[in-house]
matplotlib code that plots the C-alpha trace (Angstrom):
import matplotlib.pyplot as plt

x = [16.3, 18.0, 19.8, 20.5, 19.0, 17.6, 20.2, 17.0, 17.7, 21.7, 21.0, 18.4, 21.1, 24.0, 21.4, 21.2, 25.0, 26.2, 22.9, 24.4, 28.2, 27.6, 24.7, 24.4, 28.0, 28.5, 26.0, 25.5, 27.8, 27.1, 23.0, 23.4, 26.2, 22.5, 20.3, 18.7, 16.6, 18.8, 16.4, 18.6, 19.1, 15.5, 14.6, 17.4, 15.9, 12.6, 13.7, 15.3, 11.9, 13.2, 10.4, 7.6, 8.4, 5.4, 3.1, 2.9, 3.4, 0.6, -0.3, 2.7, 4.8, 8.2, 6.5, 9.3, 8.2, 8.6, 13.0, 13.4, 12.7, 14.9, 18.0, 17.2, 16.5, 20.4, 21.8, 20.6, 20.8, 24.6, 24.1, 22.8, 20.2, 18.5, 18.1, 17.2, 14.4, 12.6, 12.4, 11.5, 8.8, 7.0, 6.4, 5.2, 2.7, 1.3, 1.4, -2.0, -3.6, -1.9, -3.2, -6.4, -8.0, -10.1, -9.7, -11.5, -8.6, -5.9, -6.5, -7.2, -3.9, -1.5, -0.5, -0.1, 2.4, 4.3, 4.1, 6.2, 8.7, 6.1, 6.3, 4.1, 3.4, 2.3, 0.0, -0.1, 2.1, 0.9, 2.8, 0.6, 0.1, 3.5, 3.6, -0.7, -2.6, -5.1, -4.0, -5.0, -6.5, -7.1, -10.4, -13.3, -16.3, -19.3, -20.9, -23.2, -20.6, -16.8, -15.6, -14.3, -10.4, -9.2, -5.7, -1.9, 0.1, 4.7, 7.4, 5.7, 8.3, 8.1, 5.5, 6.7, 7.4, 3.8, 1.6, 0.1, -0.9, -3.0, -3.8, -5.8, -8.1, -10.7, -14.4, -15.5, -13.5, -15.0, -13.5, -10.2, -8.0, -10.6, -12.2, -9.5, -9.8, -7.2, -8.6, -6.1, -5.8, -4.5, -1.8, -3.2, -7.1, -7.5, -6.4, -3.8, -0.6, 3.0, 4.8, 8.3, 11.1, 12.7, 16.7, 17.2, 20.4, 20.3, 18.9, 18.7, 18.2, 15.3, 12.5, 10.7, 7.5, 5.1, 1.0, -1.5, -5.4, -7.7, -10.8, -9.9, -12.6, -12.3, -13.9, -15.7, -14.4, -11.3, -11.8, -9.4, -12.2, -14.4, -14.5, -12.8, -10.6, -8.1, -6.2, -5.7, -4.2, -1.5, -0.6, -0.5, 0.7, 3.6, 4.2, 4.8, 6.7, 9.6, 11.7, 12.2, 13.8, 15.6, 17.6, 17.5, 20.0, 21.7, 23.1, 24.0, 25.8, 27.8, 28.8, 30.0, 32.0, 33.6, 35.2, 36.3, 38.1, 39.1, 41.2, 41.9, 43.9, 45.7, 46.5, 49.7, 50.5, 53.0, 54.3, 51.3, 48.3, 45.1, 42.6, 45.5, 44.7, 42.7, 40.4, 40.1, 40.7, 37.3, 35.4, 35.5, 34.5, 31.7, 30.7, 29.9, 28.9, 25.6, 24.8, 24.8, 22.6, 20.5, 20.3, 19.4, 16.0, 15.3, 15.4, 13.5, 10.5, 10.5, 10.1, 7.3, 4.9, 5.7, 4.4, 1.2, 2.5, 2.0, 5.2, 3.9, 6.5, 8.8, 9.3, 9.3, 12.3, 13.9, 13.7, 14.5, 17.5, 19.3, 18.3, 19.8, 22.9, 23.1, 23.3, 26.6, 28.5, 28.4, 28.9, 32.0, 33.4, 33.8, 36.1, 38.3, 38.7, 39.9, 39.0, 39.3, 35.9, 34.6, 35.7, 33.2, 35.7, 34.9, 31.9, 31.4, 30.8, 27.4, 26.8, 26.3, 24.0, 21.8, 21.6, 19.9, 16.7, 16.4, 16.1, 12.6, 11.2, 8.0, 7.7, 10.3, 12.3, 10.1, 7.1, 8.8, 9.4, 5.7, 4.5, 6.7, 5.3, 1.9, 2.5, 4.0, 2.3, -1.3, -3.8, -2.5, -3.9, -2.5, -5.0]
y = [32.2, 31.3, 27.6, 28.2, 26.1, 27.9, 28.2, 26.5, 23.5, 23.9, 23.2, 20.4, 18.9, 18.8, 18.0, 14.6, 14.1, 14.1, 11.0, 9.7, 9.5, 8.4, 6.6, 4.9, 4.4, 2.7, 0.6, 0.0, -3.1, -5.2, -5.1, -5.6, -8.7, -10.6, -9.4, -7.6, -4.9, -2.1, -0.9, 0.5, 3.1, 3.3, 4.4, 7.4, 8.4, 7.8, 10.5, 13.1, 13.2, 11.5, 8.7, 11.7, 13.9, 13.4, 14.3, 17.4, 19.5, 19.7, 16.6, 16.4, 15.2, 17.0, 18.2, 18.2, 19.9, 18.2, 19.9, 19.6, 16.0, 16.2, 17.6, 14.7, 12.2, 12.5, 12.1, 9.6, 7.8, 8.4, 7.0, 3.7, 3.1, 0.2, 2.2, 4.9, 3.2, 2.1, 6.0, 7.0, 3.7, 5.6, 8.3, 7.1, 4.6, 8.1, 10.2, 9.2, 10.1, 13.7, 13.7, 12.1, 11.6, 13.3, 15.8, 12.8, 9.9, 13.1, 12.9, 9.2, 7.7, 10.4, 11.1, 7.5, 7.6, 9.9, 9.2, 6.1, 4.7, 3.3, 2.1, 2.4, 0.1, 1.6, -1.8, -1.5, -4.9, -7.5, -10.9, -10.3, -6.9, -4.5, -2.1, -3.1, -2.1, -3.5, -7.0, -6.8, -9.4, -8.7, -7.7, -5.7, -6.7, -3.7, -5.6, -3.4, -0.6, -2.0, -4.6, -7.4, -7.8, -10.7, -11.1, -10.2, -8.0, -8.5, -7.0, -4.2, -2.5, -2.2, -5.0, -7.4, -4.2, -2.2, -0.6, 0.6, 0.0, 1.9, -0.9, -1.1, -3.8, -3.7, -3.1, -3.1, -6.0, -4.9, -1.2, -2.4, -0.2, 2.2, 0.1, 0.2, 1.4, 2.6, 1.6, 2.6, -0.9, -1.4, -4.0, -6.1, -6.5, -10.0, -12.0, -9.8, -11.9, -10.9, -13.8, -14.7, -11.5, -11.1, -12.2, -9.3, -8.2, -4.8, -2.3, -5.3, -3.5, -2.7, -5.0, -6.6, -9.3, -10.6, -9.3, -11.6, -10.7, -12.8, -11.8, -9.2, -6.4, -3.3, -0.6, 1.7, 5.2, 4.1, 4.6, 7.4, 9.5, 7.6, 4.0, 3.9, 6.5, 4.7, 3.8, 8.0, 8.3, 5.4, 8.3, 11.1, 9.5, 8.2, 11.5, 13.0, 11.1, 10.1, 13.3, 11.4, 8.3, 10.3, 11.6, 8.5, 7.7, 11.3, 10.2, 6.5, 8.0, 11.0, 8.6, 5.7, 9.0, 9.8, 6.8, 6.7, 9.8, 9.1, 5.8, 8.2, 9.9, 7.9, 4.1, 4.6, 2.7, 3.2, 6.5, 8.5, 8.6, 6.5, 9.2, 10.9, 8.7, 10.2, 7.3, 7.8, 11.8, 11.8, 8.9, 10.7, 14.1, 12.8, 11.0, 15.4, 16.5, 13.7, 13.6, 17.8, 17.3, 14.5, 17.0, 19.8, 17.5, 16.7, 20.2, 21.5, 18.4, 18.6, 22.5, 22.4, 20.3, 22.9, 25.5, 23.1, 22.5, 19.7, 17.7, 14.3, 14.3, 16.5, 13.4, 10.6, 12.9, 13.1, 9.9, 8.4, 10.6, 9.7, 6.2, 5.9, 7.8, 6.3, 3.2, 4.7, 5.9, 2.8, 0.4, 3.4, 2.8, -0.5, -0.6, 2.6, 0.7, -2.8, -6.4, -4.3, -2.9, -6.8, -7.1, -6.4, -4.8, -1.8, 0.1, 0.4, -3.5, -3.2, 1.0, -0.8, -4.2, -1.2, 1.0, -1.7, -1.4, 2.6, 2.2, -1.0, 0.4, 3.2, 2.6, 1.0, 3.8, 2.5, 3.0, 6.6, 7.1, 5.4, 9.0, 11.0, 10.5, 10.1, 13.6, 15.8, 13.2, 13.5, 10.8, 10.9, 7.7, 6.1, 5.6]
z = [-7.9, -4.6, -4.9, -0.5, 2.4, 5.1, 8.2, 10.3, 7.3, 7.5, 11.2, 10.6, 8.4, 10.1, 12.9, 10.2, 9.3, 12.4, 13.8, 10.7, 11.4, 15.0, 14.5, 11.9, 10.1, 12.7, 13.1, 9.6, 8.2, 11.1, 10.5, 6.9, 7.9, 9.7, 7.8, 11.2, 11.8, 14.3, 16.9, 19.3, 16.3, 16.3, 19.3, 18.9, 15.2, 16.5, 19.7, 17.3, 15.5, 12.1, 12.5, 12.3, 10.0, 8.0, 11.0, 11.1, 14.4, 15.8, 16.4, 18.1, 14.5, 13.4, 10.7, 8.3, 4.7, 1.7, 1.3, 4.8, 3.8, 1.5, 2.9, 6.5, 3.4, 1.3, 5.1, 6.4, 2.7, 3.1, 6.4, 5.4, 2.7, 4.6, 7.8, 5.7, 4.1, 6.7, 8.7, 4.8, 4.7, 7.5, 6.0, 3.3, 5.1, 6.6, 4.1, 2.7, 6.2, 5.9, 2.0, 3.1, 6.1, 8.0, 10.5, 12.9, 11.3, 12.0, 16.4, 16.3, 14.2, 14.3, 18.4, 18.7, 16.6, 18.3, 21.8, 22.0, 19.0, 16.1, 12.6, 10.0, 6.9, 3.3, 1.1, -1.8, -4.1, -4.5, -5.6, -9.3, -9.0, -9.0, -11.1, -12.5, -9.7, -11.3, -10.8, -6.7, -5.4, -1.7, -1.3, 0.6, 1.5, 3.4, 6.1, 8.4, 9.9, 9.2, 6.4, 5.8, 4.6, 2.2, 1.3, 1.1, 0.6, -0.2, 0.0, 2.2, 4.5, 8.0, 7.6, 11.2, 13.2, 13.0, 14.2, 12.3, 8.0, 4.5, 3.1, -0.9, -1.2, -3.8, -3.0, -6.7, -9.2, -12.1, -12.1, -11.7, -10.4, -10.3, -8.6, -5.0, -1.7, 1.1, 4.6, 7.8, 9.4, 13.0, 12.9, 16.0, 14.4, 14.6, 11.1, 10.7, 10.3, 9.3, 6.9, 7.0, 7.3, 2.8, 3.1, 0.5, -1.8, -0.1, 2.4, 5.1, 8.2, 6.7, 7.9, 4.6, 5.2, 3.2, 5.0, 5.5, 6.0, 6.7, 7.3, 9.4, 10.6, 9.8, 10.9, 8.0, 9.5, 8.7, 5.2, 3.4, 1.6, 0.3, -1.5, -4.7, -3.6, -3.6, -6.5, -6.4, -3.1, -3.9, -6.9, -5.2, -2.6, -4.6, -6.1, -2.4, -1.6, -4.7, -4.1, -0.8, -2.6, -4.5, -1.7, 0.0, -3.8, -3.6, 0.0, -0.9, -3.9, -2.5, -0.1, -2.4, -3.8, -1.2, -0.3, -4.1, -3.8, -1.0, -2.2, -5.7, -3.5, -1.1, -3.3, -5.3, -8.8, -11.2, -8.7, -8.4, -6.8, -9.1, -8.9, -11.8, -14.1, -16.5, -16.6, -12.8, -12.4, -15.2, -13.9, -10.1, -12.2, -14.0, -10.5, -8.6, -11.5, -11.7, -7.8, -8.2, -10.8, -8.8, -6.3, -7.9, -9.2, -6.1, -4.5, -7.5, -7.1, -3.4, -3.6, -6.0, -3.7, -0.9, -3.0, -4.2, -7.6, -9.2, -9.4, -11.0, -14.1, -12.2, -9.3, -11.8, -13.3, -9.9, -8.9, -12.1, -12.4, -8.7, -8.1, -11.5, -11.3, -7.9, -9.6, -11.5, -9.1, -6.7, -9.6, -10.6, -7.0, -7.1, -10.0, -9.3, -5.7, -7.4, -6.1, -2.2, -3.1, -3.8, -0.7, 2.9, 4.5, 2.1, 2.2, -1.3, -1.5, 0.4, -1.7, -5.1, -3.0, -1.9, -4.5, -7.0, -4.8, -5.4, -8.8, -7.6, -5.0, -4.9, -8.5, -10.9, -13.1, -16.0, -14.4, -14.6, -17.7, -18.1, -15.8, -17.3, -21.4, -19.9, -18.9, -22.0, -24.2, -22.5, -23.9, -27.7, -29.3, -32.5, -35.5]

ax = plt.figure().add_subplot(projection="3d")
ax.plot(x, y, z, "-o")
ax.set_aspect("equal")
plt.show()
């Protein structure tokens, strides 16, 4: 058993850390305050390859493994959760194509994403269909060699800036979630409309919008795998994406811990640094312990996926623990900084706001517990 990163992964970690330190952090507070998408930062992220990490090398992408991606995502989350989310959402949106796309689809849709800065979105959630995919009302009706798409999606990361989307729609309402089909949808098709940019509590540097589809003609060749396979595609995609979410949360928690530690070492009250008071010292000890535990869970789930080992339970565990730790650590960091922690001049205020979304998106932590319970209890029924 080896817990060390490879030499290449350590180099990747350092490269990403320097990018987060020099490009992301200096701009994070401004973009958060303005609720504005950081185009200039994203251009630099694209040049390095962070926006194409989910695209295999043979199609012009960076081709990160899941563990590589976890290492990168921790550093990006350390820099700014909102910017991390926009980058990570690109990989999330392209993962269904990576997992279930045909060779023809891969050759058609991947290379353009690598030739110029481009974004993609994952269109599953609707106003009345969050955790319950059986409630999806967006429909796709076969019409010759096309499908006619009608409906809307909500809370879509990168929705307003995407070139491409993987959109889930019902092709058979009588089958509920099992009647869903996944479509690769170019966002410039006639009938695709973008709603307002959401005014969020945190992750304000990420673009989040509603999407509307009005009689959108999607070529039948853009169906992923086959009709009625959408639910499986969505679940497998989210299994693959959860380590990245967990890694971003670990990075955010680490950033808040570092701020709390620095403040605890320099703020003097009653004649000594406040970090030496046991109630603060134990908070810091718990922070670093729980961050380390979360990282290990994230790395284990990523390693399992890289080795083609089913990881639904382990990915859900990693997502729960890491995001709950992020919420706890950022809250404790604000507490240690006291009044200063509550002020926008200090970064922990933003970190605490950012932490909350990690517990909600890509499957709430309540849904993760449901996933785990199904894994351990199976189809056990009460009598």
